[in-house]
Each structure stands twice: as C-alpha cells, then as structure tokens.
N, C-alpha and C positions, 0 to 999 in steps of 0.2 A: 459437116461434122461440127457438133456443138462443143463449144469450149466452156469449161467451168471457170467462172470468175475467181480470181485469187481470194482466198479467205482473208477477211478483215481481222487483223490482230485484235484480240480482246485485251483490254488493259488489265493487267494483273492487279488483284486486290492489294492494297497497301499492307505491308507486313505489320503485324500487331507489335506495338512497341512494348518492350519489357517495362514493367513497373519500376519506378525509381525507388530503390531500397537503400536504406542506410546500412553501411558495413558494420560488422561487429565492433570494430575499433571506434567508429563514429558513435554507436550506441553507448559504448563505455565512456566516451568523452561527455556525452549528455548526462550519464549517471554521475560522473565525477563532479560536474558543475551543478547538477541537481542536489548532490550531497552538500556542496557549499551552501546552497540556498537553504536547505533544511537545517544544517548546523546553525546558520544564522537565525532561523526561526526558533530553534530550541534555546539558543543563547538569549534571544529576546524574551522568550517565555520565562527563563530563569531570572532575568532582570526584573520582569513584572512581578514575579513571586517574591523576590528579595527586596525590591525598592519601589513597589507599586505606588505607595502613598507619597513618595518623594519625587517621582518622575514628573517633570514639569515641561518637557520639551520633546518635540518629535526628533530632533537632531541629537542622537545618542550613538555611542560606539557600536552597540548591538544592532541598532537600525542600520548603521553603515554596513555591517557584516551581512545582514539579511538582504538589503537591497542591492549591494554589490554582487551577491550571489545570483540574484535575479537578473541583473544586467549581463552577467557573464553567460548564464544559460540561455537567456533570450537572444543575446548576440550570436551565440553558437547556432541556435535553431534558425535564425534569420540567415546565417551563413549557409546552412544546409539548403534553405529555400533558394538562395541565390545560385547554388549549384544546379538546382532543378530548373531555374529560370534560364541558365545558360544552355540547358538541354532542350529548350523550346517549350517547357511546361509552363502553364499559367494557372493563376488562382491557387486553390488548395493543392492542386496536383503538383505544384512546384515543391511542396514539402515531401520528404520521403514517405513511403507507404507507412501508414500508422501514425505519422506525426501531425495529422490534422488535429489531434488533441492539443499538441503544443501550439499549433496555429491559432486555436481558440484560447488556450491558457495564457499565452503571452499578453494579448490585449486585455483579458479579464484581470490579470494580475496588475498590469500597468494602470488600468483605471482604478483598481482598488487601492493602489499606492497613492495616486493623486487624491482620491477621495479620503484616504487615511490622513494625509497631510492637512487637508481642509478640515476634516472632522476634529483632529487634535487641536488645530488652531482655534476653532470656534467653540468646541465643547470641552477641551482639555484632555488629559490622559485618563483612560479607563482604569479601573481598579478591580481586581478579582475576576469573577466570571464574566463581567461585562466586557473585559478585554478579549475574551474568546468569541462572544456572540454579537459583537457590534457588526453592523452590515458591511462596513468596509473591510474588516478583518475576515469575514466570511468570504468576501470576494478574493482576498489574497490567498486564503486556504484553497479555494476552488481552483484558482489559476495555477497555484503551485502543484496541486495534485494532478491536474491535466498535463502539466509539463513533465513531471517525473514518471507518469504512467505511459508516456509515448514510447519509450524503448520496449516495454512489455507489449504494448499494442502492435508495435512493428514486428517483433519476432513471432507473436501469436499469428499474425496474418501472413507470415512468410511460408513458402512451400517446403517446410522441413517436417520430418516425421516426429513422433513423440520422443524418440531417443535421438534428438538432434545433437550436433557437436556440443561438447561440454561448454564451450565459450558462449554459444547461443543460449543454452539453458541457464547459465549463470547470469546472462543479461536479464532474462525474465525474472529470476529470483531476486536480483538486486533491485530491479525496478519495483517489484511487488513489495520488497522490504521498505523502500522509500515511501510508497503509497501508504503502507501500514503505519509507518512512523508519523506521517502527516495526520492520519486519521486518529491515531493514539493521542497526538498532541491536542487535537480538537476535542477529545473526550477526556482530558486530563482530570477533570472533576469527578469522573466515574471510572478511573483506572483501578480495577480491583486488585492488581498485584502490589500496589503500594499502600493498601489499607487492609489491615488484619481484622476480619469481621469478629465482632463480639456479640454475645447475647445480652443486649441492653434493653430489651423490651421489643414489642412487636414492630413499632414504627421504625425505630432506628436500625434494628437488625434487618428488617425488610429492605431498607435502603442500601445497606452494605452488601447484602447478598445479591441484590439486583445489579450492583456494580460488578460483582464477580461474574454473573451470567452474561452481562453485556460484554465484558472484557473477553470472556471465553469465546463468544461469537466473533469478535473482532480478530482474535488471534487465529481462529480456525479458518476463517473465510479466505484469506489470501493463499494459504497452503492448499486448500481444496480447489480453489480456482486454478492454481498452477497445475495441479494434478489432472485437471480436466483436459489440459492440452499437452503437457510434457511429463516425461519421467524425471523426477527430481534428482539432481546429483546429491550424493551423500554429504551431509553437513548443511544443506540448504535451510532446514527448519531451525537448526541450532544457531546458525549465523543470523537469521532473521529475528528470532526471539531474543537472542542476546543483545544484538545491536539496538533494537527498538527499546528494550527495557533499560539498556545503558543510558540512552538519551532521556527516558522518562525519569530514571533515578537521579541522574545528575541535575535535572531541572527541578524536580519536586522534593527530592530527599538526598541532597549531596552527602556522600559518604556511605550511603546504603549499598553495600556490595552483595548482600545475600540474595536479593531478588535477581540480580544479574547472573549470579552463579546458578541459581535455581533455574532461570530461563535457559541458560546454556545447557545444563544437564537434561532438562525436560525436552529441549529441542533435539539433543542427541538421542534420547530414548525414542522420540518420534521418528527420527531418521532411521533407527534400527528397525522399528516396526514397518516403516515404509519399504525398506529393503527386503524384509521378510515377506510381507503381504503382497507387494507389487500392485498397489491399487491403481485401477484405471477404469474408465467407463465401460470397457469391454469385460472387465472382471468385477461385476457388480457386487458380489458378496464381499470381495476384498475391499472394494470402494466403501461400502457401508460400514464394514468392521473398522477400517482405519478411521473413518470420519467420527465414529463413536469413541474410539480409544484415544484419538489425538487430544481432545481437551482433558481427558483423565490423566494424561502424561504430565500436565501442568498442575491441575487443581487437586489431585489426591496428595502429591507431596507438599504442595503449598499449604493447603488447609490442614491436612493431617500433621505436617511438620510444625505449623504454628501452635496447634493444640499440644503436641508433644513437648515443645519447648516452653510451654506456659505462656505463650503470647496471645492465646485466644481461649475463651471459655466455652466455645461451641460444643454441644453434645455430639456424640458419635453419629446419632441419627441425622443431625442437622448438617454437619460438614460433609459427611459422606453422601447424604442425599443431594446436596447442592452440587457436589462433584459429578454425581450420576446425571443430574439435570443438565450440566454443561455438556456431557457426552451426548445426551439426547438432542441438545441444540446442534451439535456437530452433525448428528445423524439427519436432522431436519434440513440442514444446509446441503447435505449430500443428495437428498431427494430433490431439492430445488435445482441443483446443478445437473444432476443426471436423473430426470424423472422416469417413472415406469413408461414403457412404450405404449403409444396409443394404438388400439386395434385398427387394422387396415379398413378404410372406408368410413371411419368415424370422424366427425368434425367437432 
C-alpha cells in the first residue's frame, strides 16, 4: 500500500500593507500651518511693496513670520514622516500617501531660504518685480506650493468617491485655495482684478486686458481641477475667491474692499451654478457649460460694473468681448482636463 507523503505547507503570501495615509485632522493641521507660511509670504510682499527701497536687511519682522511658518509646517511634515518610520516605512514611503510633494518641497524651500540669505547679503534687497523673479525667491515659491498642495494630493489619491465626506472635500478645497493664493502672489504684477482696464491706446489696453485673461485662467483652473475629482461643497468657490482676493487686496491695495466683495458674490454665483448643473466628467455637457460660465460670473460684473461706475472707459464691445474670451478660456481648460474620448484601437 503506497502512502502519500504529507503535503508541504506553502508559505502564505505576505499581506499587502495598507498605504500610510494622513487623517483628515492631520491634513487640517498641515493646512493651518501652511496658512501661517502663506500669510507670512503675503505680509513680506506687502512690506516689499510699501518699503521696498528702504529695506536693507534680510532680518525683518515679516521675514520672521514667513520663515517661522515654514519651520512650523516643515517640522510637522517631518513629524508625519517619523510616524511612518515607526511603522517600518523607509524613504519617501515614510511620508503619508500624497505627501511626497512635501518631502520635495521642504528641502527646496530650505535651500531657497539659505540661498536667499546669501543673495541678500551679496547683492542687497530686490525692489519691484525683481523681488518676485529672483532665482532664490522662485525656489521659495516652488517649495511652498509643493508643501501646501500635499493635502490635496493626499485626498485626491485616497479611495473615496466623488461625494466624499464633507471634511475630506473641504481639505481639498482649502489646499487648492492655498495653492491658488501662492500662484496669485507670484503673478501679482498681472492680477487683473486689481487693475481696472482703460482704453488708453492699443499697447497699454492690450497689456491690461491680457492681465484680465491670465487672471481668469488662474481663477478657473483650481475650481475645474477640484471638480475633476470631487463634488464641491456649496461655498467652496466663494471661500476660495474671497480669501485669495483678500490677500491680494491687502498686499497691493490696502483698504480696497470692493474687489473682495465682488469676489465673494461672484464665487457664490458660481456655487449656485455648480449646484444646479452638477458638472462632472460623467456629465460632459454640464462640465463644459460650467467651465464657460465660471469666468463670466467674475468678469461680467467686474468689467461691466467698472464701466457703469465710471471707473473704466471700455466700450461695450471691448469689455463684453473680453468677458466672453475669459469664458472661452475656461472652456479650453475643461477640454484639457476632460478631453474627448480616443476611439478604441487608436494610438
């Protein structure tokens, strides 16, 4: 009688380890500390605009606010990485899912800060647009954007549906608002909402209207990007537009409240349109319509109101045409974010 040898046990495959994800509360802490960083950046921008020609040192109160915000958010991101290290994760995997942006942004910002100190010591304090475009300041901006974009990247990559819990969607909205604020700061010399276009001749008018069109794209892009992934909570556009323009107004035109109010009301109108149309990549017609109407919510009342109040002398054809062009820019962004499907078998 033959005996069957006992089966050799097969080693079970190791269980897949769950990705290390930041909690909603941890993402909100990142956003709070990132706000500290960006408030310091706007205060520093205000100081450069107010006292640019008299600044003679790197060591200023506004630099202290700016760099202390960086140390706070950088320390927090490293704390999150230490939590991952304790879980046995190494390298970039020690950071929460999506926070590899912060892992890059922290050293980029740190190197930019060291370079900024050396630059100011050797070449002095920049004045005007040079302060925005100096190489070390561009490194600071890049590092800051990567840090504040990490919570958005984290919730984007999380396995939640479009209509995720409200707290998750607000994390995405607030992170996108901080990214928009940083980008608006870097384009302050072309921020169309604080410059009332005038018909001053071909060259000057062309430059002012170009600023309007660029600003329109900057305002529309984060809203459409968020809608690519999530259903926006009501008030998201209003909060984003009002907060960003509050920072820009305080920095560039202290005391100017009309632009902030207009941004708030325009954002609320966009929120109403979003609730009515329910745009999403699955509802392409609503997606395209909302992308076209979103810039019009801002620029029709802004340009038309400026003409009505006698603040601008643009003709009806000019200001209304520019508003429509801003809508076409939004429509173009919607095509880039959700392009038409490619036929099967085509490459």
